[in-house]
N, C-alpha and C positions, 0 to 999 in steps of 0.2 A: 503493499501500498502507499502510494507516495501522498507526503503532505504538500498541497501546494497552495501557494498563497498569492492573491492579487495585489489586494486593497486591505485596508484597517480603518474603522473609525473609534479615535477613543474618545470617554467624554465631555473634551472640549468640542468636537464637532469639524476636527480640523483632519482632512480626510491625507494622509499619506501612503505611498506603495509600500509594500513590504521590500521591492526591488529599492526603491530609494534609503529606507533604510537603511538594507544592508549593505549597501555602497556607500553609505554615511559610517558606519562601522568599521568596514576593510579601508575606508580610506584615512580613518584618524590615525592621525600621526602622534607620537609619542611625546612630542613637543607641544604641542597644540593648547592655545591656552583654552583654558576652561571657565566660565563664567565667575566672576569677583563674589557672586553673591552664592555661587556653590559652596558647601563645606565639605570637604573632603572627610574630615575627622572620622565620624562613621560610616563611610565606605571603607576607608582603610582598619578599621576595627574588624569589620564584618568581612574584609579578604582574608584578615589574619586569621578571625577565628575559621576560616573555608581550609589556611592552609594547616592549620594546627591540625587537621586530620593526616593523620600520612598515608594512606589509603585513598590519593585524588587521583580522579580521571582530568586528564586536560584535552584539550583542543584547541586551534587555532582560529581566527574569524574566516579565516577564506574556506574553511571547514565544515559551516554551518547552512552559507547559501549557494546554492547552484542555480543558476539562470540557462534553463536549458532552450524555452519560447521568447520573445521579447513581450515585457508586461507580467510575465508568468516568474514565482519563485520557487524552487523547489527547495524545502528545507531538507538538510540531511537527515533521516530518519533515525540512521544509528546513534546519533547524537540527541536528539528529541527522544528515543527509547530510552537513553542513560540515562536522563534525568529525568523521568517518569518512573525509572526503578531505584533510582539513588533518591529521591525523594519520596518515593510512595505514591504519586499523584496519578492521577487520568491524564491525558490529552487531550484536550478536545480539539479537535478540527475545525469548527465552528462554535460561531456564539448562537446558544441555545435560545428559540423565541417562545413565546408564548408561555403560558405556564412550568415555568423553570424550576428544579428541583434547587430547594434552597441550599444546599450543599455545592453549587454551582453556579448561585447567583454573585454578581460583581457586586452586591452590597452587603456580604458577608465576611466579616472580619477575615484579613489575611490568614491568623493561625489557624483558621476552622475548615477554611480552603479545603477541598479534596482533586482540585483539579486546576489545569492553568492550559493556557492560549499562546500562540506564535507571539504575538506582539507582547506578553509575558516572558516569555522565553527570549525576544530580542533586547527587549529592557534588561533583562538580570545581565544581557553579553553585554550593553551598550556602557551599563551602569561598573561593570568589568575593567571595560577596556581603561577606565580613567584612571584606574589604581597605579600607584608607584610597583607592584608586583607585574602586572601586562605591561608596563611602560619600559621595566629591564627583562625581562623575559619572554612577553611575545605568546604565549597561550595564558587559556581561560581555565581555571578549574570548576569542575563538578560539585556541586555541594550535595551533600544527604540531609542537612538540616533546612527542613521547609522554613522554619523561622528566618532564618539568615537567606534564603533566598528571596522571600517576600521584602525585606529591604533591601534588599539590591534591585528587586524589582521598583520598588519606590522610586530608591534614588535613580535609575535609569530611566523612570516614566520623567521624571522632572526635569532631566538633563534631555530629554529626548523633545520634552514643551518647549526648550529654550534653542531649539536647530531651527535658526532662519532661513 
């Protein structure tokens, strides 16, 4: 099964294609200036917690997004599966419409969520690539702690909203 994405809409109703987001992640330079409003202490503390686990799995930014057809991105299923397995969360390929199970509701506090979507995975990655660890080693660690995953998702979403 391929995980294919063409675009997403976040809660601020700004539409960005997954391809644009993947390109932004891949193009991020280690010396890129980060918004002066960004407090990297929470990010660095979260990344340090992840790195304390000695059985980490790593990947590069180039490995997550593959573009086979213009305007379409295929997320690397192996990496998506690794995240799902490590976190014990279900990966949802589409946002559920209608009567959503509360366990999958975006209104549920992160520590109680049982699933994640592509945008949340990319937000995690986007936050991680802003860390000093990534700047030095150019690789992203997959956490097995859902609370740390959601912390990085929140940081990445904030950084994404600053993309101009």
